[in-house]
PQR file with spaces between the fields and no chain letter, atoms N, CA, C, O and H, PARSE charges and radii, in Angstrom:
ATOM       1  N    MET     1      -5.790   -6.908   -9.786 -0.4000 1.5000
ATOM       2  CA   MET     1      -5.290   -5.551   -9.770 -0.0000 2.0000
ATOM       3  C    MET     1      -6.487   -4.607   -9.789  0.5500 1.7000
ATOM       4  O    MET     1      -7.466   -4.818  -10.506 -0.5500 1.4000
ATOM       5  N    ILE     2      -6.377   -3.585   -8.995 -0.4000 1.5000
ATOM       6  CA   ILE     2      -7.409   -2.544   -8.963 -0.0000 2.0000
ATOM       7  C    ILE     2      -6.759   -1.250   -9.423  0.5500 1.7000
ATOM       8  O    ILE     2      -5.729   -0.841   -8.886 -0.5500 1.4000
ATOM       9  H    ILE     2      -5.582   -3.414   -8.413  0.4000 1.0000
ATOM      10  N    PHE     3      -7.348   -0.618  -10.400 -0.4000 1.5000
ATOM      11  CA   PHE     3      -6.840    0.657  -10.897 -0.0000 2.0000
ATOM      12  C    PHE     3      -7.906    1.699  -10.613  0.5500 1.7000
ATOM      13  O    PHE     3      -8.922    1.771  -11.304 -0.5500 1.4000
ATOM      14  H    PHE     3      -8.184   -0.950  -10.836  0.4000 1.0000
ATOM      15  N    ASP     4      -7.663    2.509   -9.583 -0.4000 1.5000
ATOM      16  CA   ASP     4      -8.651    3.497   -9.153 -0.0000 2.0000
ATOM      17  C    ASP     4      -7.929    4.545   -8.323  0.5500 1.7000
ATOM      18  O    ASP     4      -6.737    4.417   -8.043 -0.5500 1.4000
ATOM      19  H    ASP     4      -6.838    2.450   -9.021  0.4000 1.0000
ATOM      20  N    SER     5      -8.638    5.555   -7.942 -0.4000 1.5000
ATOM      21  CA   SER     5      -8.097    6.583   -7.062 -0.0000 2.0000
ATOM      22  C    SER     5      -8.104    6.075   -5.621  0.5500 1.7000
ATOM      23  O    SER     5      -9.024    5.366   -5.213 -0.5500 1.4000
ATOM      24  H    SER     5      -9.606    5.659   -8.169  0.4000 1.0000
ATOM      25  N    ILE     6      -7.080    6.437   -4.856 -0.4000 1.5000
ATOM      26  CA   ILE     6      -7.015    6.033   -3.446 -0.0000 2.0000
ATOM      27  C    ILE     6      -8.206    6.594   -2.664  0.5500 1.7000
ATOM      28  O    ILE     6      -8.562    6.068   -1.609 -0.5500 1.4000
ATOM      29  H    ILE     6      -6.332    7.012   -5.187  0.4000 1.0000
ATOM      30  N    LYS     7      -8.814    7.649   -3.177 -0.4000 1.5000
ATOM      31  CA   LYS     7     -10.001    8.217   -2.527 -0.0000 2.0000
ATOM      32  C    LYS     7     -11.154    7.216   -2.487  0.5500 1.7000
ATOM      33  O    LYS     7     -12.043    7.324   -1.642 -0.5500 1.4000
ATOM      34  H    LYS     7      -8.525    8.076   -4.034  0.4000 1.0000
ATOM      35  N    ASN     8     -11.141    6.251   -3.389 -0.4000 1.5000
ATOM      36  CA   ASN     8     -12.211    5.256   -3.465 -0.0000 2.0000
ATOM      37  C    ASN     8     -11.854    3.946   -2.765  0.5500 1.7000
ATOM      38  O    ASN     8     -12.535    2.941   -2.969 -0.5500 1.4000
ATOM      39  H    ASN     8     -10.419    6.163   -4.076  0.4000 1.0000
ATOM      40  N    ALA     9     -10.817    3.935   -1.955 -0.4000 1.5000
ATOM      41  CA   ALA     9     -10.327    2.702   -1.331 -0.0000 2.0000
ATOM      42  C    ALA     9     -11.388    1.995   -0.492  0.5500 1.7000
ATOM      43  O    ALA     9     -11.412    0.766   -0.437 -0.5500 1.4000
ATOM      44  H    ALA     9     -10.263    4.751   -1.789  0.4000 1.0000
ATOM      45  N    ASP    10     -12.254    2.746    0.154 -0.4000 1.5000
ATOM      46  CA   ASP    10     -13.262    2.124    1.022 -0.0000 2.0000
ATOM      47  C    ASP    10     -14.182    1.168    0.264  0.5500 1.7000
ATOM      48  O    ASP    10     -14.723    0.233    0.854 -0.5500 1.4000
ATOM      49  H    ASP    10     -12.235    3.745    0.110  0.4000 1.0000
ATOM      50  N    ILE    11     -14.359    1.389   -1.009 -0.4000 1.5000
ATOM      51  CA   ILE    11     -15.205    0.519   -1.831 -0.0000 2.0000
ATOM      52  C    ILE    11     -14.652   -0.906   -1.848  0.5500 1.7000
ATOM      53  O    ILE    11     -15.420   -1.865   -1.929 -0.5500 1.4000
ATOM      54  H    ILE    11     -13.920    2.148   -1.489  0.4000 1.0000
ATOM      55  N    TYR    12     -13.331   -1.052   -1.773 -0.4000 1.5000
ATOM      56  CA   TYR    12     -12.668   -2.334   -1.988 -0.0000 2.0000
ATOM      57  C    TYR    12     -12.307   -3.084   -0.710  0.5500 1.7000
ATOM      58  O    TYR    12     -11.829   -4.216   -0.787 -0.5500 1.4000
ATOM      59  H    TYR    12     -12.707   -0.273   -1.707  0.4000 1.0000
ATOM      60  N    ARG    13     -12.517   -2.495    0.450 -0.4000 1.5000
ATOM      61  CA   ARG    13     -12.116   -3.119    1.725 -0.0000 2.0000
ATOM      62  C    ARG    13     -12.771   -4.476    1.967  0.5500 1.7000
ATOM      63  O    ARG    13     -12.186   -5.325    2.639 -0.5500 1.4000
ATOM      64  H    ARG    13     -12.905   -1.576    0.512  0.4000 1.0000
ATOM      65  N    LYS    14     -13.953   -4.694    1.443 -0.4000 1.5000
ATOM      66  CA   LYS    14     -14.684   -5.940    1.693 -0.0000 2.0000
ATOM      67  C    LYS    14     -14.261   -7.086    0.775  0.5500 1.7000
ATOM      68  O    LYS    14     -14.728   -8.212    0.945 -0.5500 1.4000
ATOM      69  H    LYS    14     -14.428   -4.004    0.897  0.4000 1.0000
ATOM      70  N    ILE    15     -13.397   -6.820   -0.181 -0.4000 1.5000
ATOM      71  CA   ILE    15     -12.996   -7.866   -1.127 -0.0000 2.0000
ATOM      72  C    ILE    15     -12.270   -9.001   -0.418  0.5500 1.7000
ATOM      73  O    ILE    15     -12.558  -10.172   -0.667 -0.5500 1.4000
ATOM      74  H    ILE    15     -13.018   -5.905   -0.319  0.4000 1.0000
ATOM      75  N    SER    16     -11.329   -8.665    0.464 -0.4000 1.5000
ATOM      76  CA   SER    16     -10.610   -9.705    1.209 -0.0000 2.0000
ATOM      77  C    SER    16      -9.985   -9.098    2.460  0.5500 1.7000
ATOM      78  O    SER    16      -9.711   -7.898    2.497 -0.5500 1.4000
ATOM      79  H    SER    16     -11.095   -7.714    0.667  0.4000 1.0000
ATOM      80  N    PRO    17      -9.758   -9.915    3.480 -0.5600 1.5000
ATOM      81  CA   PRO    17      -9.112   -9.408    4.694  0.2800 2.0000
ATOM      82  C    PRO    17      -7.698   -8.886    4.425  0.5500 1.7000
ATOM      83  O    PRO    17      -7.259   -7.927    5.059 -0.5500 1.4000
ATOM      84  N    ASN    18      -6.994   -9.510    3.497 -0.4000 1.5000
ATOM      85  CA   ASN    18      -5.633   -9.066    3.188 -0.0000 2.0000
ATOM      86  C    ASN    18      -5.633   -7.715    2.483  0.5500 1.7000
ATOM      87  O    ASN    18      -4.780   -6.871    2.759 -0.5500 1.4000
ATOM      88  H    ASN    18      -7.351  -10.290    2.982  0.4000 1.0000
ATOM      89  N    LEU    19      -6.572   -7.508    1.587 -0.4000 1.5000
ATOM      90  CA   LEU    19      -6.674   -6.210    0.923 -0.0000 2.0000
ATOM      91  C    LEU    19      -7.057   -5.142    1.942  0.5500 1.7000
ATOM      92  O    LEU    19      -6.534   -4.029    1.897 -0.5500 1.4000
ATOM      93  H    LEU    19      -7.265   -8.193    1.363  0.4000 1.0000
ATOM      94  N    LYS    20      -7.957   -5.469    2.852 -0.4000 1.5000
ATOM      95  CA   LYS    20      -8.325   -4.527    3.911 -0.0000 2.0000
ATOM      96  C    LYS    20      -7.105   -4.171    4.754  0.5500 1.7000
ATOM      97  O    LYS    20      -6.913   -3.004    5.094 -0.5500 1.4000
ATOM      98  H    LYS    20      -8.382   -6.373    2.888  0.4000 1.0000
ATOM      99  N    ALA    21      -6.276   -5.157    5.097 -0.4000 1.5000
ATOM     100  CA   ALA    21      -5.065   -4.898    5.890 -0.0000 2.0000
ATOM     101  C    ALA    21      -4.127   -3.954    5.149  0.5500 1.7000
ATOM     102  O    ALA    21      -3.568   -3.036    5.749 -0.5500 1.4000
ATOM     103  H    ALA    21      -6.432   -6.106    4.821  0.4000 1.0000
ATOM     104  N    ALA    22      -3.950   -4.175    3.847 -0.4000 1.5000
ATOM     105  CA   ALA    22      -3.068   -3.315    3.050 -0.0000 2.0000
ATOM     106  C    ALA    22      -3.622   -1.896    2.971  0.5500 1.7000
ATOM     107  O    ALA    22      -2.874   -0.932    3.133 -0.5500 1.4000
ATOM     108  H    ALA    22      -4.404   -4.921    3.359  0.4000 1.0000
ATOM     109  N    LEU    23      -4.910   -1.759    2.726 -0.4000 1.5000
ATOM     110  CA   LEU    23      -5.519   -0.433    2.634 -0.0000 2.0000
ATOM     111  C    LEU    23      -5.477    0.291    3.974  0.5500 1.7000
ATOM     112  O    LEU    23      -5.230    1.496    4.020 -0.5500 1.4000
ATOM     113  H    LEU    23      -5.517   -2.542    2.594  0.4000 1.0000
ATOM     114  N    ASP    24      -5.716   -0.435    5.063 -0.4000 1.5000
ATOM     115  CA   ASP    24      -5.632    0.171    6.396 -0.0000 2.0000
ATOM     116  C    ASP    24      -4.210    0.650    6.681  0.5500 1.7000
ATOM     117  O    ASP    24      -4.016    1.728    7.243 -0.5500 1.4000
ATOM     118  H    ASP    24      -5.916   -1.414    5.025  0.4000 1.0000
ATOM     119  N    TYR    25      -3.224   -0.146    6.296 -0.4000 1.5000
ATOM     120  CA   TYR    25      -1.823    0.221    6.513 -0.0000 2.0000
ATOM     121  C    TYR    25      -1.479    1.483    5.721  0.5500 1.7000
ATOM     122  O    TYR    25      -0.840    2.397    6.240 -0.5500 1.4000
ATOM     123  H    TYR    25      -3.382   -1.022    5.840  0.4000 1.0000
ATOM     124  N    MET    26      -1.910    1.520    4.459 -0.4000 1.5000
ATOM     125  CA   MET    26      -1.615    2.684    3.622 -0.0000 2.0000
ATOM     126  C    MET    26      -2.285    3.940    4.164  0.5500 1.7000
ATOM     127  O    MET    26      -1.738    5.037    4.044 -0.5500 1.4000
ATOM     128  H    MET    26      -2.430    0.777    4.038  0.4000 1.0000
ATOM     129  N    LYS    27      -3.455    3.788    4.754 -0.4000 1.5000
ATOM     130  CA   LYS    27      -4.160    4.938    5.319 -0.0000 2.0000
ATOM     131  C    LYS    27      -3.476    5.438    6.593  0.5500 1.7000
ATOM     132  O    LYS    27      -3.479    6.637    6.871 -0.5500 1.4000
ATOM     133  H    LYS    27      -3.899    2.897    4.851  0.4000 1.0000
ATOM     134  N    ALA    28      -2.892    4.524    7.361 -0.4000 1.5000
ATOM     135  CA   ALA    28      -2.297    4.871    8.655 -0.0000 2.0000
ATOM     136  C    ALA    28      -0.843    5.336    8.569  0.5500 1.7000
ATOM     137  O    ALA    28      -0.317    5.890    9.534 -0.5500 1.4000
ATOM     138  H    ALA    28      -2.889    3.549    7.135  0.4000 1.0000
ATOM     139  N    HIS    29      -0.192    5.118    7.436 -0.4000 1.5000
ATOM     140  CA   HIS    29       1.226    5.450    7.295 -0.0000 2.0000
ATOM     141  C    HIS    29       1.451    6.352    6.086  0.5500 1.7000
ATOM     142  O    HIS    29       0.757    6.237    5.076 -0.5500 1.4000
ATOM     143  H    HIS    29      -0.619    4.668    6.652  0.4000 1.0000
ATOM     144  N    ASP    30       2.415    7.237    6.198 -0.4000 1.5000
ATOM     145  CA   ASP    30       2.806    8.080    5.066 -0.0000 2.0000
ATOM     146  C    ASP    30       3.848    7.311    4.258  0.5500 1.7000
ATOM     147  O    ASP    30       5.032    7.323    4.596 -0.5500 1.4000
ATOM     148  H    ASP    30       2.979    7.330    7.019  0.4000 1.0000
ATOM     149  N    LEU    31       3.412    6.649    3.202 -0.4000 1.5000
ATOM     150  CA   LEU    31       4.306    5.806    2.413 -0.0000 2.0000
ATOM     151  C    LEU    31       5.437    6.603    1.774  0.5500 1.7000
ATOM     152  O    LEU    31       6.513    6.056    1.532 -0.5500 1.4000
ATOM     153  H    LEU    31       2.451    6.639    2.928  0.4000 1.0000
ATOM     154  N    ASN    32       5.213    7.879    1.499 -0.4000 1.5000
ATOM     155  CA   ASN    32       6.263    8.713    0.906 -0.0000 2.0000
ATOM     156  C    ASN    32       7.413    8.963    1.869  0.5500 1.7000
ATOM     157  O    ASN    32       8.522    9.279    1.440 -0.5500 1.4000
ATOM     158  H    ASN    32       4.338    8.323    1.695  0.4000 1.0000
ATOM     159  N    GLU    33       7.163    8.826    3.158 -0.4000 1.5000
ATOM     160  CA   GLU    33       8.196    9.060    4.166 -0.0000 2.0000
ATOM     161  C    GLU    33       8.926    7.781    4.572  0.5500 1.7000
ATOM     162  O    GLU    33       9.904    7.841    5.317 -0.5500 1.4000
ATOM     163  H    GLU    33       6.261    8.569    3.507  0.4000 1.0000
ATOM     164  N    MET    34       8.471    6.646    4.099 -0.4000 1.5000
ATOM     165  CA   MET    34       9.083    5.372    4.485 -0.0000 2.0000
ATOM     166  C    MET    34      10.320    5.090    3.643  0.5500 1.7000
ATOM     167  O    MET    34      10.389    5.462    2.471 -0.5500 1.4000
ATOM     168  H    MET    34       7.677    6.597    3.493  0.4000 1.0000
ATOM     169  N    GLU    35      11.282    4.436    4.252 -0.4000 1.5000
ATOM     170  CA   GLU    35      12.490    4.038    3.542 -0.0000 2.0000
ATOM     171  C    GLU    35      12.162    2.886    2.594  0.5500 1.7000
ATOM     172  O    GLU    35      11.267    2.087    2.872 -0.5500 1.4000
ATOM     173  H    GLU    35      11.226    4.135    5.203  0.4000 1.0000
ATOM     174  N    PRO    36      12.886    2.800    1.473 -0.5600 1.5000
ATOM     175  CA   PRO    36      12.688    1.652    0.585  0.2800 2.0000
ATOM     176  C    PRO    36      12.915    0.348    1.351  0.5500 1.7000
ATOM     177  O    PRO    36      13.803    0.252    2.198 -0.5500 1.4000
ATOM     178  N    GLY    37      12.111   -0.626    1.039 -0.4000 1.5000
ATOM     179  CA   GLY    37      12.251   -1.923    1.688 -0.0000 2.0000
ATOM     180  C    GLY    37      10.962   -2.711    1.640  0.5500 1.7000
ATOM     181  O    GLY    37       9.981   -2.316    1.011 -0.5500 1.4000
ATOM     182  H    GLY    37      11.389   -0.548    0.351  0.4000 1.0000
ATOM     183  N    ARG    38      10.997   -3.840    2.327 -0.4000 1.5000
ATOM     184  CA   ARG    38       9.853   -4.746    2.389 -0.0000 2.0000
ATOM     185  C    ARG    38       9.289   -4.700    3.803  0.5500 1.7000
ATOM     186  O    ARG    38      10.030   -4.830    4.777 -0.5500 1.4000
ATOM     187  H    ARG    38      11.794   -4.162    2.839  0.4000 1.0000
ATOM     188  N    TYR    39       7.990   -4.517    3.910 -0.4000 1.5000
ATOM     189  CA   TYR    39       7.326   -4.395    5.195 -0.0000 2.0000
ATOM     190  C    TYR    39       6.203   -5.430    5.281  0.5500 1.7000
ATOM     191  O    TYR    39       5.117   -5.206    4.746 -0.5500 1.4000
ATOM     192  H    TYR    39       7.388   -4.411    3.118  0.4000 1.0000
ATOM     193  N    PRO    40       6.450   -6.556    5.946 -0.5600 1.5000
ATOM     194  CA   PRO    40       5.380   -7.549    6.094  0.2800 2.0000
ATOM     195  C    PRO    40       4.345   -7.069    7.114  0.5500 1.7000
ATOM     196  O    PRO    40       4.695   -6.543    8.171 -0.5500 1.4000
ATOM     197  N    ILE    41       3.079   -7.257    6.782 -0.4000 1.5000
ATOM     198  CA   ILE    41       1.988   -6.907    7.697 -0.0000 2.0000
ATOM     199  C    ILE    41       1.002   -8.076    7.721  0.5500 1.7000
ATOM     200  O    ILE    41       1.167   -9.047    6.983 -0.5500 1.4000
ATOM     201  H    ILE    41       2.795   -7.684    5.923  0.4000 1.0000
ATOM     202  N    ALA    42      -0.004   -7.979    8.557 -0.4000 1.5000
ATOM     203  CA   ALA    42      -1.055   -9.006    8.650 -0.0000 2.0000
ATOM     204  C    ALA    42      -0.444  -10.391    8.868  0.5500 1.7000
ATOM     205  O    ALA    42      -0.751  -11.344    8.151 -0.5500 1.4000
ATOM     206  H    ALA    42      -0.137   -7.190    9.157  0.4000 1.0000
ATOM     207  N    ASP    43       0.428  -10.478    9.876 -0.4000 1.5000
ATOM     208  CA   ASP    43       1.087  -11.750   10.203 -0.0000 2.0000
ATOM     209  C    ASP    43       1.848  -12.334    9.015  0.5500 1.7000
ATOM     210  O    ASP    43       1.907  -13.553    8.849 -0.5500 1.4000
ATOM     211  H    ASP    43       0.678   -9.704   10.458  0.4000 1.0000
ATOM     212  N    GLY    44       2.429  -11.465    8.190 -0.4000 1.5000
ATOM     213  CA   GLY    44       3.225  -11.904    7.049 -0.0000 2.0000
ATOM     214  C    GLY    44       2.419  -12.301    5.828  0.5500 1.7000
ATOM     215  O    GLY    44       2.994  -12.742    4.833 -0.5500 1.4000
ATOM     216  H    GLY    44       2.381  -10.475    8.324  0.4000 1.0000
ATOM     217  N    LYS    45       1.109  -12.158    5.876 -0.4000 1.5000
ATOM     218  CA   LYS    45       0.267  -12.528    4.735 -0.0000 2.0000
ATOM     219  C    LYS    45       0.252  -11.458    3.650  0.5500 1.7000
ATOM     220  O    LYS    45      -0.097  -11.732    2.501 -0.5500 1.4000
ATOM     221  H    LYS    45       0.642  -11.800    6.684  0.4000 1.0000
ATOM     222  N    VAL    46       0.632  -10.237    4.020 -0.4000 1.5000
ATOM     223  CA   VAL    46       0.640   -9.106    3.089 -0.0000 2.0000
ATOM     224  C    VAL    46       2.012   -8.460    3.157  0.5500 1.7000
ATOM     225  O    VAL    46       2.593   -8.328    4.234 -0.5500 1.4000
ATOM     226  H    VAL    46       0.916  -10.014    4.953  0.4000 1.0000
ATOM     227  N    LEU    47       2.521   -8.062    2.015 -0.4000 1.5000
ATOM     228  CA   LEU    47       3.836   -7.441    1.947 -0.0000 2.0000
ATOM     229  C    LEU    47       3.711   -6.073    1.291  0.5500 1.7000
ATOM     230  O    LEU    47       3.243   -5.956    0.158 -0.5500 1.4000
ATOM     231  H    LEU    47       2.049   -8.169    1.140  0.4000 1.0000
ATOM     232  N    ILE    48       4.135   -5.041    2.014 -0.4000 1.5000
ATOM     233  CA   ILE    48       4.194   -3.692    1.462 -0.0000 2.0000
ATOM     234  C    ILE    48       5.621   -3.506    0.956  0.5500 1.7000
ATOM     235  O    ILE    48       6.573   -3.678    1.718 -0.5500 1.4000
ATOM     236  H    ILE    48       4.515   -5.136    2.934  0.4000 1.0000
ATOM     237  N    ILE    49       5.778   -3.160   -0.303 -0.4000 1.5000
ATOM     238  CA   ILE    49       7.107   -2.953   -0.886 -0.0000 2.0000
ATOM     239  C    ILE    49       7.225   -1.488   -1.283  0.5500 1.7000
ATOM     240  O    ILE    49       6.424   -0.978   -2.067 -0.5500 1.4000
ATOM     241  H    ILE    49       5.005   -3.020   -0.922  0.4000 1.0000
ATOM     242  N    ILE    50       8.230   -0.821   -0.735 -0.4000 1.5000
ATOM     243  CA   ILE    50       8.491    0.584   -1.045 -0.0000 2.0000
ATOM     244  C    ILE    50       9.733    0.647   -1.914  0.5500 1.7000
ATOM     245  O    ILE    50      10.797    0.164   -1.528 -0.5500 1.4000
ATOM     246  H    ILE    50       8.881   -1.235   -0.099  0.4000 1.0000
ATOM     247  N    LYS    51       9.594    1.244   -3.088 -0.4000 1.5000
ATOM     248  CA   LYS    51      10.724    1.467   -3.991 -0.0000 2.0000
ATOM     249  C    LYS    51      10.741    2.935   -4.364  0.5500 1.7000
ATOM     250  O    LYS    51       9.691    3.563   -4.500 -0.5500 1.4000
ATOM     251  H    LYS    51       8.729    1.636   -3.401  0.4000 1.0000
ATOM     252  N    LYS    52      11.915    3.469   -4.526 -0.4000 1.5000
ATOM     253  CA   LYS    52      12.038    4.862   -4.960 -0.0000 2.0000
ATOM     254  C    LYS    52      12.964    4.895   -6.162  0.5500 1.7000
ATOM     255  O    LYS    52      14.120    4.476   -6.100 -0.5500 1.4000
ATOM     256  H    LYS    52      12.768    2.959   -4.416  0.4000 1.0000
ATOM     257  N    ARG    53      12.429    5.397   -7.242 -0.4000 1.5000
ATOM     258  CA   ARG    53      13.200    5.483   -8.483 -0.0000 2.0000
ATOM     259  C    ARG    53      13.006    6.854   -9.097  0.5500 1.7000
ATOM     260  O    ARG    53      11.952    7.472   -8.951 -0.5500 1.4000
ATOM     261  H    ARG    53      11.490    5.738   -7.293  0.4000 1.0000
ATOM     262  N    ILE    54      14.018    7.315   -9.774 -0.4000 1.5000
ATOM     263  CA   ILE    54      13.916    8.562  -10.528 -0.0000 2.0000
ATOM     264  C    ILE    54      13.446    8.191  -11.927  0.5500 1.7000
ATOM     265  O    ILE    54      14.130    7.468  -12.651 -0.5500 1.4000
ATOM     266  H    ILE    54      14.875    6.813   -9.893  0.4000 1.0000
ATOM     267  N    CYS    55      12.285    8.688  -12.295 -0.4000 1.5000
ATOM     268  CA   CYS    55      11.712    8.350  -13.600 -0.0000 2.0000
ATOM     269  C    CYS    55      12.313    9.183  -14.725  0.5500 1.7000
ATOM     270  O    CYS    55      12.447    8.714  -15.855 -0.5500 1.4000
ATOM     271  H    CYS    55      11.729    9.276  -11.707  0.4000 1.0000
ATOM     272  N    HIS    56      12.668   10.407  -14.407 -0.4000 1.5000
ATOM     273  CA   HIS    56      13.249   11.290  -15.409 -0.0000 2.0000
ATOM     274  C    HIS    56      14.004   12.390  -14.693  0.5500 1.7000
ATOM     275  O    HIS    56      13.779   12.643  -13.510 -0.5500 1.4000
ATOM     276  H    HIS    56      12.559   10.788  -13.489  0.4000 1.0000
ATOM     277  N    GLU    57      14.878   13.026  -15.397 -0.4000 1.5000
ATOM     278  CA   GLU    57      15.642   14.117  -14.804 -0.0000 2.0000
ATOM     279  C    GLU    57      14.835   15.395  -14.886  0.5500 1.7000
ATOM     280  O    GLU    57      14.153   15.647  -15.878 -0.5500 1.4000
ATOM     281  H    GLU    57      15.061   12.820  -16.359  0.4000 1.0000
ATOM     282  N    LYS    58      14.914   16.197  -13.844 -0.4000 1.5000
ATOM     283  CA   LYS    58      14.174   17.463  -13.834 -0.0000 2.0000
ATOM     284  C    LYS    58      15.010   18.566  -14.430  0.5500 1.7000
ATOM     285  O    LYS    58      14.559   19.708  -14.510 -0.5500 1.4000
ATOM     286  H    LYS    58      15.469   15.992  -13.037  0.4000 1.0000
């Protein structure tokens, strides 16, 4: 697990090809606009999971 700001994502791209694929996907797509679901990428080696939950009432 990496806990950092998305602004620093380039630092981590060299860790693994799968992490690079996930970071590239997140950079190329607006995850906030995607429907909840499972999105396989990198020939199914990486799975992007979008969930939307209400954490508290406004």
